[in-house]
Phi, psi and omega in degrees: 000071131061214332311087231227109169273131175243068184290148163258142185246156187291160178288164174143182184240356179285151178283167178298320181290325176296318179299316180297319180297314180297317181296317181296327182280332190255343185249116176234109184252013185296327184246349185229114185285335182226067182282167168277116187268129172296152178290117181284164175297146183277149179281147177285118180285348181276070180232185186253009185297319180299315181296322181292322177297320177294321176300316179298318179298321181281340169299313178295316180303309185290324177299315178295322181297320177300314180295319180297328180274356177090014179266146174284138178269116180291137178291154178268093180096175188286345184270000172081018177286127185272168178296319180294319177296322177301315177300319180293320178296322177297314178303309185291322178295312177296321179299315178301318181292307186288322180290323176296319176298319179298316179294324179291323178294323180221095188278013178289120186294321180298316182291319178301314181296318179298319180297316181292318180294319180290334179283325187265308195287316183303311179295324178298312182298316179297321179295321177298317178294322176301315181298319181292317179295315176300318178300322180293333180282321187258357182297150176275354179271166172290159180300320180296316180294320181296309186287338179267352182291138180297332180293325176296316181293317182291332176302313180288318182296318183280325191263331181301319180287346180074306190280346179281149179231160002284141172295132183255136185245349188245151172236150187296124177073010185261122178053036181296338180267004179283156175300320172244099185284065188230138180278325177206103183265004182267345195285350187293339184278342187293329178297327177288326176299316179295323176296324177297320177299316180297319178298319179297321178297321177298313179295325177301320180286337181274347186263118186305319183253021171060063165079290189297128182080358181229073186277359189298314184296307178296329179294316178297317179298317179298319180296319179296316179292325177296316178298318178294322178296315180299315179296319184296310184286345176277335189238344189234129176290155177298149179293164175306143182308325180297325178276322184306314185267326191266336184236160174295139176212157189295326181300309181290320178301313184292315184289323180284321175298316179302313183292315179299315182288332173299315176296319180295322178296320177299318178295318181293343180269356179294144356282136184276130169278167179297325179294314180295319178299320179296319178299316179301319182282331181289329181298304178293326178298322177294320177298319181291318188278318189247000180299137185285353180212162178302335180298321177296317179297322180296313177298320179297320179296318179298315181292320179295320176300315180301309182293324181293317182289330175294314179298319177296320181297331181283349178271175176257013187299322183252015182289137177228118178296324179296313180296323178300321179291325180294315181125175181271105185263005188292317181293316177298321176299316179299319184285320190263346185300312189298307181298323182290312184288329177292321177293313181297316181295317181296322185272330191244339185287126182244011181094349183231349186248041184304313184293327175295317179297319177300315182296315180294319179296318180295319180297314178296321179296313182295324177297315178293322179296321178295316178295322178298317180294312186288322188262339186235300189292310181297314175300324179296320179294329179292337177299320181297320179294323176292323176296323177302319183285330186261341184234101183302330182294336180269336184293143181215189186285328185246169179254356187300140184240000000 
């Protein structure tokens, strides 16, 4: 999932809060929809966001590995939040924060939309083709039967656009003997990520000074979604698994919108004073401590997790110069982990070699993620920079993608 926003941020030595301060002071769009924007201060790339995104991707990876091997996944704490859900909340929270900062640095809607589409779709399309080709290799059907099967065609028709439903997870005769006979079970969250981008654009148009320094609109929206989420999980059972993963449903919409907008509100409040930071932390702490039902505590934990990982991401504690040179592998890890680990687990797991299967699956996943970054994602992002140079309407003040 995406989360997944996997933004790359511009070079420079200014901190994120310094960048926010400069942008808030220099960009006033209340009266001019297409101003000449001064060049804002650049964000410090020596932060921990890349490492946290990889951690989130491997939360999802390890959670799925447990299920594929037939092990029960222990919940994290008494409220039953799973490791995979934790990874998704981290993805959506960081995405809300970083994408909102990107939009604030360059509020041109065309450029923002182009950046988001180039970040998500090229790697997604290649992954869909990878799944089909892999499926054709491991299917129990003949090649003619596989390629002529309506399920193969509908997999591409339903999944390539991302936002169309039902999301399809199976291919004919592929991994039919697996505990979960699915070629890629992680892809269902990306459609919600795209909806979050659309929601942010709507809020962006409603905010007089375009987000930075004006957190009221995203904060109100986040509070409304949090209230709706608390009410929903208090009164409504989760949908059937077939609907939960393949179709849009209120449970997923509410929890992902809430988490994404919490991150966006934090970004819109930059630069944060100590008082504002304390207020942000007291809100989820109050829900956890004084909420009249477990639903309040659950929402509070999600929000506290979001704010905590953003604060950690702004530090250099987990920064790695080596990983920065390699590239951002989190999106590729998210996309390729499931088909690789499901194949490896189905073929090699004997009930006793779980850690070996995990290691082999991780190695294969990282290799595919690296190729995805070098051959697909990074070149796709360079297209936006070329568009900036050739199309003035797309060019803006910042480089953040």
